[in-house]
MIMARPA-678121 format. One record per residue: residue in one letter; chain; x, y, z of N, C-alpha, C, O in turn. Coordinates in steps of 0.001 Angstrom, whole numbers, plus 500000, padded with zeros to 6 digits. Each point is the difference from the previous one (the first is absolute). Example, Ala and Ser with C-alpha at 12.3 -4.5 7.8 and 13.67 -1.06 7.14 Angstrom:
<sites>
{residuo->A cadena->A npx->513190 npy->494310 npz->507800 capx->499110 capy->501190 capz->500000 cpx->500900 cpy->501200 cpz->500000 opx->501036 opy->499981 opz->500665}
{residuo->S cadena->A npx->498614 npy->501069 npz->498615 capx->500820 capy->501190 capz->500060 cpx->499230 cpy->501090 cpz->500730 opx->500509 opy->501108 opz->500169}
</sites>
This chain:
<sites>
{residuo->M cadena->A npx->483161 npy->754535 npz->968604 capx->501243 capy->499541 capz->499420 cpx->500720 cpy->499116 cpz->501018 opx->499985 opy->500278 opz->501200}
{residuo->K cadena->A npx->500627 npy->498687 npz->498322 capx->500693 capy->499040 capz->500846 cpx->501303 cpy->500578 cpz->500548 opx->500681 opy->500768 opz->499321}
{residuo->I cadena->A npx->499652 npy->498862 npz->501891 capx->501285 capy->500361 capz->500600 cpx->500966 cpy->498848 cpz->499772 opx->499683 opy->498848 opz->500296}
{residuo->L cadena->A npx->501495 npy->501465 npz->499179 capx->501043 capy->498987 capz->499809 cpx->500972 cpy->500109 cpz->501157 opx->500458 opy->501090 opz->500343}
{residuo->D cadena->A npx->499849 npy->497785 npz->500247 capx->500859 capy->499982 capz->501179 cpx->501106 cpy->498987 cpz->499792 opx->499732 opy->498831 opz->499724}
{residuo->T cadena->A npx->501525 npy->501615 npz->500407 capx->501138 capy->499102 capz->499920 cpx->500654 cpy->499955 cpz->501373 opx->499514 opy->500614 opz->500949}
{residuo->E cadena->A npx->501575 npy->498666 npz->499148 capx->500728 capy->499933 capz->501266 cpx->500508 cpy->501376 cpz->500428 opx->500067 opy->500302 opz->501192}
{residuo->R cadena->A npx->500291 npy->500528 npz->497828 capx->500591 capy->501304 capz->500305 cpx->499132 cpy->501190 cpz->499623 opx->500198 opy->501090 opz->500536}
{residuo->L cadena->A npx->498836 npy->498733 npz->498550 capx->499249 capy->501131 capz->499472 cpx->498498 cpy->499796 cpz->500063 opx->499496 opy->498877 opz->500013}
{residuo->I cadena->A npx->499812 npy->502247 npz->500025 capx->498553 capy->500030 capz->499844 cpx->499717 cpy->500945 cpz->498838 opx->500484 opy->501132 opz->499992}
{residuo->L cadena->A npx->498742 npy->498417 npz->499030 capx->499528 capy->500850 capz->498917 cpx->498510 cpy->500143 cpz->500202 opx->499264 opy->499013 opz->500024}
{residuo->R cadena->A npx->500300 npy->502218 npz->500119 capx->498589 capy->500246 capz->500293 cpx->499535 cpy->501251 cpz->499274 opx->500818 opy->500795 opz->499539}
{residuo->P cadena->A npx->497868 npy->499381 npz->500357 capx->499491 capy->501235 capz->499403 cpx->500394 cpy->501203 cpz->500864 opx->500147 opy->499877 opz->501216}
{residuo->W cadena->A npx->500016 npy->501260 npz->498159 capx->500253 capy->501230 capz->500753 cpx->498756 cpy->500360 cpz->500787 opx->498879 opy->499801 opz->499531}
{residuo->E cadena->A npx->501317 npy->500722 npz->501654 capx->498907 capy->500418 capz->500878 cpx->500020 cpy->501518 cpz->500150 opx->501058 opy->500612 opz->499852}
{residuo->P cadena->A npx->497807 npy->500005 npz->500435 capx->499985 capy->501454 capz->500207 cpx->500995 cpy->500459 cpz->501065 opx->500534 opy->501105 opz->499910}
{residuo->D cadena->A npx->499718 npy->498061 npz->501090 capx->500962 capy->500359 capz->501054 cpx->501440 cpy->500065 cpz->499494 opx->500878 opy->500474 opz->500721}
{residuo->D cadena->A npx->499384 npy->499062 npz->498060 capx->501345 capy->500025 capz->499422 cpx->500332 cpy->501337 cpz->499337 opx->501091 opy->500154 opz->499449}
{residuo->A cadena->A npx->497997 npy->500809 npz->500592 capx->500184 capy->501260 capz->499268 cpx->501277 cpy->500737 cpz->500396 opx->500683 opy->500535 opz->499127}
{residuo->A cadena->A npx->499655 npy->499511 npz->502144 capx->501217 capy->500710 capz->500420 cpx->501242 cpy->499342 cpz->499414 opx->500928 opy->500692 opz->499582}
{residuo->F cadena->A npx->499099 npy->497977 npz->500382 capx->501131 capy->499288 capz->499410 cpx->500077 cpy->500251 cpz->498497 opx->501084 opy->500237 opz->499466}
{residuo->V cadena->A npx->497770 npy->499711 npz->499846 capx->499971 capy->500241 capz->498554 cpx->500500 cpy->501415 cpz->499703 opx->500787 opy->500196 opz->499073}
{residuo->L cadena->A npx->498765 npy->500778 npz->501699 capx->500470 capy->501375 capz->499801 cpx->501504 cpy->500091 cpz->500206 opx->500697 opy->500631 opz->499206}
{residuo->D cadena->A npx->499805 npy->498754 npz->501837 capx->501432 capy->500032 capz->500262 cpx->500775 cpy->499375 cpz->498834 opx->500999 opy->500563 opz->499552}
{residuo->L cadena->A npx->498557 npy->498301 npz->499965 capx->500697 capy->499295 capz->498931 cpx->499921 cpy->500759 cpz->498677 opx->501018 opy->500194 opz->499336}
{residuo->Y cadena->A npx->497788 npy->500232 npz->500281 capx->499799 capy->500617 capz->498692 cpx->500351 cpy->501486 cpz->499977 opx->499899 opy->500632 opz->498948}
{residuo->S cadena->A npx->500502 npy->499930 npz->502166 capx->500478 capy->501387 capz->499999 cpx->501521 cpy->500055 cpz->499869 opx->500590 opy->501077 opz->500094}
{residuo->R cadena->A npx->500038 npy->497789 npz->499694 capx->501459 capy->499915 capz->499843 cpx->500355 cpy->499891 cpz->498519 opx->499530 opy->499106 opz->499296}
{residuo->W cadena->A npx->501308 npy->501822 npz->500249 capx->500406 capy->499982 capz->498598 cpx->500732 cpy->498699 cpz->499648 opx->499838 opy->499487 opz->498893}
{residuo->E cadena->A npx->500963 npy->499977 npz->502031 capx->500741 capy->498771 capz->499709 cpx->499080 cpy->498813 cpz->499739 opx->500433 opy->499007 opz->499417}
{residuo->V cadena->A npx->498309 npy->501076 npz->501003 capx->499001 capy->498973 capz->499691 cpx->499255 cpy->500391 cpz->498723 opx->499888 opy->499198 opz->499073}
{residuo->Q cadena->A npx->499615 npy->502006 npz->500883 capx->499143 capy->500443 capz->498908 cpx->500687 cpy->500038 cpz->498646 opx->499345 opy->499802 opz->498977}
{residuo->R cadena->A npx->501932 npy->500440 npz->500990 capx->500668 capy->500126 capz->498697 cpx->499980 cpy->498692 cpz->499215 opx->500250 opy->500011 opz->498794}
{residuo->F cadena->A npx->499460 npy->498868 npz->501855 capx->499946 capy->498710 capz->499313 cpx->498570 cpy->499540 cpz->499711 opx->499801 opy->498915 opz->499454}
{residuo->I cadena->A npx->499214 npy->501889 npz->500903 capx->498607 capy->499574 capz->499882 cpx->499272 cpy->500866 cpz->498977 opx->499974 opy->501225 opz->500118}
{residuo->G cadena->A npx->499444 npy->498142 npz->498893 capx->499161 capy->500686 capz->499031 cpx->500772 cpy->500753 cpz->498924 opx->501216 opy->500176 opz->500082}
{residuo->N cadena->A npx->498045 npy->500259 npz->498917 capx->500593 capy->500733 capz->498885 cpx->500385 cpy->501422 cpz->500385 opx->501043 opy->500500 opz->499578}
{residuo->L cadena->A npx->498134 npy->500139 npz->501208 capx->500257 capy->501367 capz->500449 cpx->500010 cpy->500030 cpz->501526 opx->498999 opy->500360 opz->500620}
{residuo->P cadena->A npx->502115 npy->499267 npz->499983 capx->500034 capy->499932 capz->501466 cpx->499807 cpy->501362 cpz->500639 opx->500456 opy->501017 opz->499476}
{residuo->R cadena->A npx->498866 npy->498992 npz->501659 capx->499840 capy->501224 capz->500781 cpx->499874 cpy->499627 cpz->501466 opx->499621 opy->498880 opz->500343}
{residuo->I cadena->A npx->500693 npy->502053 npz->500492 capx->500000 capy->499791 capz->501443 cpx->498586 cpy->500156 cpz->500561 opx->499288 opy->500937 opz->499638}
{residuo->M cadena->A npx->500306 npy->498150 npz->501242 capx->498720 capy->500113 capz->500694 cpx->500142 cpy->501089 cpz->501058 opx->501012 opy->500067 opz->500698}
{residuo->T cadena->A npx->497974 npy->500783 npz->499418 capx->500135 capy->501170 capz->500868 cpx->499076 cpy->500048 cpz->501214 opx->500213 opy->500824 opz->500889}
{residuo->G cadena->A npx->498780 npy->498329 npz->499176 capx->499089 capy->500104 capz->501134 cpx->499323 cpy->498687 cpz->500349 opx->499938 opy->499077 opz->499188}
{residuo->I cadena->A npx->499559 npy->500859 npz->502031 capx->499360 capy->498786 capz->500494 cpx->498740 cpy->499656 cpz->499198 opx->499675 opy->498824 opz->499834}
{residuo->A cadena->A npx->499619 npy->502191 npz->499670 capx->498795 capy->499744 capz->499199 cpx->500364 cpy->499254 cpz->498716 opx->499258 opy->499125 opz->499555}
{residuo->E cadena->A npx->501874 npy->501219 npz->499858 capx->500463 capy->499310 capz->498794 cpx->500347 cpy->498541 cpz->500312 opx->499713 opy->499104 opz->499206}
{residuo->A cadena->A npx->500901 npy->500667 npz->501948 capx->500323 capy->498629 capz->500418 cpx->498720 cpy->499187 cpz->500213 opx->499922 opy->498842 opz->499590}
{residuo->E cadena->A npx->499101 npy->501753 npz->501038 capx->498728 capy->499315 capz->500233 cpx->499305 cpy->499666 cpz->498675 opx->499421 opy->498925 opz->499846}
{residuo->E cadena->A npx->500648 npy->502010 npz->499206 capx->499401 capy->499769 capz->498685 cpx->500716 cpy->498865 cpz->499267 opx->499354 opy->499165 opz->499368}
{residuo->R cadena->A npx->501969 npy->500803 npz->500714 capx->500778 capy->498941 capz->499352 cpx->499636 cpy->498637 cpz->500592 opx->499831 opy->499026 opz->499266}
{residuo->I cadena->A npx->500049 npy->500906 npz->502054 capx->499624 capy->498736 capz->500652 cpx->498621 cpy->499553 cpz->499542 opx->499787 opy->498816 opz->499742}
{residuo->E cadena->A npx->499286 npy->502107 npz->500155 capx->498653 capy->499665 capz->499545 cpx->500033 cpy->499437 cpz->498577 opx->499298 opy->499038 opz->499689}
{residuo->T cadena->A npx->501522 npy->501568 npz->499457 capx->500156 capy->499497 capz->498626 cpx->500551 cpy->498585 cpz->500016 opx->499480 opy->499127 opz->499306}
{residuo->W cadena->A npx->501565 npy->500634 npz->501478 capx->500590 capy->498666 capz->500087 cpx->499001 cpy->498984 cpz->500517 opx->499965 opy->498868 opz->499519}
{residuo->R cadena->A npx->499215 npy->501520 npz->501462 capx->499035 capy->499064 capz->500593 cpx->498901 cpy->499622 cpz->499011 opx->499363 opy->498957 opz->500151}
{residuo->N cadena->A npx->500413 npy->501875 npz->498848 capx->498953 capy->499727 capz->499012 cpx->500495 cpy->499204 cpz->498801 opx->499211 opy->499667 opz->499116}
{residuo->L cadena->A npx->502077 npy->500023 npz->500838 capx->500532 capy->499168 capz->498921 cpx->499627 cpy->498538 cpz->500229 opx->499835 opy->499563 opz->501139}
{residuo->D cadena->A npx->500035 npy->499693 npz->497776 capx->499730 capy->498568 capz->500156 cpx->501272 cpy->499289 cpz->500461 opx->501094 opy->500561 opz->499934}
{residuo->A cadena->A npx->498756 npy->498224 npz->500523 capx->501120 capy->499250 capz->500593 cpx->501143 cpy->499765 cpz->499015 opx->501154 opy->499905 opz->500419}
{residuo->V cadena->A npx->498561 npy->500002 npz->498312 capx->501043 capy->499764 capz->499006 cpx->500899 cpy->501222 cpz->499842 opx->501210 opy->499864 opz->499819}
{residuo->H cadena->A npx->498207 npy->501319 npz->500248 capx->500747 capy->501245 capz->499797 cpx->500224 cpy->500753 cpz->501302 opx->500191 opy->501216 opz->499987}
{residuo->A cadena->A npx->499789 npy->498095 npz->501102 capx->500060 capy->500621 capz->501317 cpx->501363 cpy->500617 cpz->500312 opx->501024 opy->499621 opz->499430}
{residuo->V cadena->A npx->498956 npy->501323 npz->501477 capx->501212 capy->500577 capz->500577 cpx->499989 cpy->499574 cpz->501462 opx->499076 opy->500335 opz->500741}
{residuo->W cadena->A npx->501941 npy->498934 npz->499670 capx->500040 capy->499402 capz->501326 cpx->500860 cpy->500801 cpz->500959 opx->501008 opy->500589 opz->499608}
{residuo->A cadena->A npx->498589 npy->499427 npz->501637 capx->500856 capy->500483 capz->501085 cpx->500859 cpy->498810 cpz->500406 opx->499478 opy->498916 opz->500260}
{residuo->V cadena->A npx->501833 npy->501281 npz->499795 capx->500926 capy->498933 capz->500363 cpx->500539 cpy->500298 cpz->501386 opx->500606 opy->501046 opz->500230}
{residuo->L cadena->A npx->499168 npy->498027 npz->500694 capx->500420 capy->500185 capz->501383 cpx->500921 cpy->498882 cpz->500424 opx->499875 opy->498868 opz->499534}
{residuo->L cadena->A npx->501038 npy->501448 npz->501340 capx->500947 capy->499023 capz->500520 cpx->499442 cpy->499385 cpz->501276 opx->499631 opy->500716 opz->500931}
{residuo->E cadena->A npx->500310 npy->497955 npz->499109 capx->499570 capy->499303 capz->501215 cpx->501001 cpy->500284 cpz->501116 opx->501210 opy->499979 opz->499775}
{residuo->T cadena->A npx->498290 npy->500282 npz->501412 capx->500883 capy->500194 capz->501149 cpx->499533 cpy->499091 cpz->501122 opx->499174 opy->500404 opz->500818}
{residuo->P cadena->A npx->501343 npy->498372 npz->499235 capx->499551 capy->499015 capz->500984 cpx->500182 cpy->500457 cpz->501443 opx->499266 opy->499553 opz->500881}
{residuo->T cadena->A npx->501692 npy->501323 npz->499376 capx->500244 capy->500452 capz->501366 cpx->498862 cpy->500847 cpz->500545 opx->499903 opy->500206 opz->501209}
{residuo->T cadena->A npx->499229 npy->500289 npz->497903 capx->498875 capy->500811 capz->500455 cpx->498679 cpy->499274 cpz->499798 opx->498959 opy->500626 opz->499799}
{residuo->G cadena->A npx->501091 npy->498060 npz->500255 capx->498773 capy->499219 capz->499897 cpx->499417 cpy->499957 cpz->498605 opx->498786 opy->499874 opz->499839}
{residuo->G cadena->A npx->502072 npy->500230 npz->499135 capx->499517 capy->499913 capz->498631 cpx->499567 cpy->501323 cpz->499415 opx->499534 opy->500035 opz->498861}
{residuo->T cadena->A npx->500602 npy->501054 npz->501870 capx->499646 capy->501307 capz->499464 cpx->500933 cpy->500332 cpz->498856 opx->501203 opy->499750 opz->500086}
{residuo->A cadena->A npx->498262 npy->500806 npz->498849 capx->500814 capy->500319 capz->498833 cpx->500363 cpy->501479 cpz->499994 opx->499266 opy->500845 opz->500513}
{residuo->T cadena->A npx->501882 npy->499442 npz->498894 capx->500458 capy->501372 capz->499850 cpx->500332 cpy->500245 cpz->498539 opx->500372 opy->499061 opz->499295}
{residuo->P cadena->A npx->499505 npy->502190 npz->500221 capx->500348 capy->500273 capz->498603 cpx->501427 cpy->499545 cpz->499715 opx->500907 opy->500201 opz->500808}
{residuo->L cadena->A npx->499267 npy->499192 npz->498043 capx->501280 capy->499412 capz->499640 cpx->500977 cpy->501061 cpz->499517 opx->499785 opy->500637 opz->498970}
{residuo->R cadena->A npx->501292 npy->499544 npz->501788 capx->501089 capy->500887 capz->499615 cpx->501290 cpy->499360 cpz->500466 opx->500061 opy->499433 opz->501091}
{residuo->Q cadena->A npx->500940 npy->500654 npz->498110 capx->501295 capy->499464 capz->500380 cpx->501055 cpy->500988 cpz->499520 opx->500106 opy->500245 opz->498798}
{residuo->P cadena->A npx->500683 npy->500334 npz->502124 capx->500999 capy->500982 capz->499601 cpx->500938 cpy->499446 cpz->498936 opx->500502 opy->498883 opz->500117}
{residuo->G cadena->A npx->499727 npy->501916 npz->498842 capx->500945 capy->499631 capz->498965 cpx->499497 cpy->498991 cpz->498981 opx->500752 opy->499593 opz->499115}
{residuo->R cadena->A npx->497992 npy->499999 npz->500994 capx->499467 capy->499020 capz->499050 cpx->498565 cpy->500355 cpz->499644 opx->499215 opy->500366 opz->500875}
{residuo->S cadena->A npx->500452 npy->499533 npz->497893 capx->498667 capy->500340 capz->499525 cpx->498955 cpy->499065 cpz->500608 opx->500129 opy->498780 opz->499906}
{residuo->W cadena->A npx->498836 npy->501787 npz->500718 capx->498952 capy->499156 capz->500563 cpx->499256 cpy->499277 cpz->498899 opx->499525 opy->498885 opz->500210}
{residuo->A cadena->A npx->500363 npy->501725 npz->498616 capx->499293 capy->499348 capz->498903 cpx->500774 cpy->498777 cpz->499517 opx->499398 opy->498961 opz->499730}
{residuo->T cadena->A npx->501912 npy->501145 npz->500158 capx->500820 capy->498864 capz->499562 cpx->499905 cpy->498861 cpz->500994 opx->499848 opy->498840 opz->499617}
{residuo->R cadena->A npx->500242 npy->501493 npz->501653 capx->499939 capy->498972 capz->501028 cpx->498639 cpy->499310 cpz->500010 opx->499933 opy->498775 opz->500096}
{residuo->S cadena->A npx->498988 npy->501987 npz->499808 capx->498671 capy->499394 capz->500041 cpx->499740 cpy->499162 cpz->498755 opx->499328 opy->498972 opz->500083}
{residuo->T cadena->A npx->501189 npy->501446 npz->498767 capx->499829 capy->499220 capz->498779 cpx->500665 cpy->498635 cpz->500138 opx->499430 opy->498980 opz->499613}
{residuo->A cadena->A npx->501777 npy->501009 npz->500940 capx->500696 capy->498728 capz->500203 cpx->499217 cpy->499104 cpz->500947 opx->499879 opy->498801 opz->499752}
{residuo->D cadena->A npx->499591 npy->501756 npz->501323 capx->499215 capy->499205 capz->500943 cpx->498732 cpy->499456 cpz->499347 opx->499605 opy->498864 opz->500260}
{residuo->C cadena->A npx->499760 npy->501940 npz->498896 capx->498779 capy->499553 capz->499325 cpx->500304 cpy->498857 cpz->499036 opx->499235 opy->499041 opz->499901}
{residuo->R cadena->A npx->501883 npy->501067 npz->499394 capx->500376 capy->498914 capz->499096 cpx->500186 cpy->498699 cpz->500756 opx->499569 opy->498941 opz->499543}
{residuo->M cadena->A npx->501073 npy->501138 npz->501616 capx->500195 capy->498801 capz->500809 cpx->498650 cpy->499434 cpz->500430 opx->499813 opy->498784 opz->499998}
{residuo->W cadena->A npx->499246 npy->502083 npz->500368 capx->498698 capy->499566 capz->500480 cpx->499200 cpy->499345 cpz->498880 opx->499253 opy->499051 opz->500238}
{residuo->L cadena->A npx->500902 npy->501454 npz->498549 capx->499215 capy->499503 capz->498877 cpx->500523 cpy->498679 cpz->499440 opx->499289 opy->499328 opz->499252}
{residuo->R cadena->A npx->501923 npy->500293 npz->501090 capx->500565 capy->498746 capz->499469 cpx->499374 cpy->498790 cpz->500610 opx->500367 opy->498876 opz->499658}
</sites>
């Protein structure tokens, strides 16, 4: 799957090393209550690893992307996108729209 790179963001496939982050994110009710018809909290690292494997097997059209924030001060290393008080999904969607124009 192709990696999309903007001035501020990197969109890439989820990697097995992302399991701890996925568990942290999907074990939060404030995230899960907006996802799916029957939301539930993720409870273990094995579940996170399984979810990543499922995402990695999706085709590029229906893919689930990891969205990372570019950090030029660390030589281009990316970090998971979080911004206090603002939805990371809303922010990344706006950045993607700008990139696609």
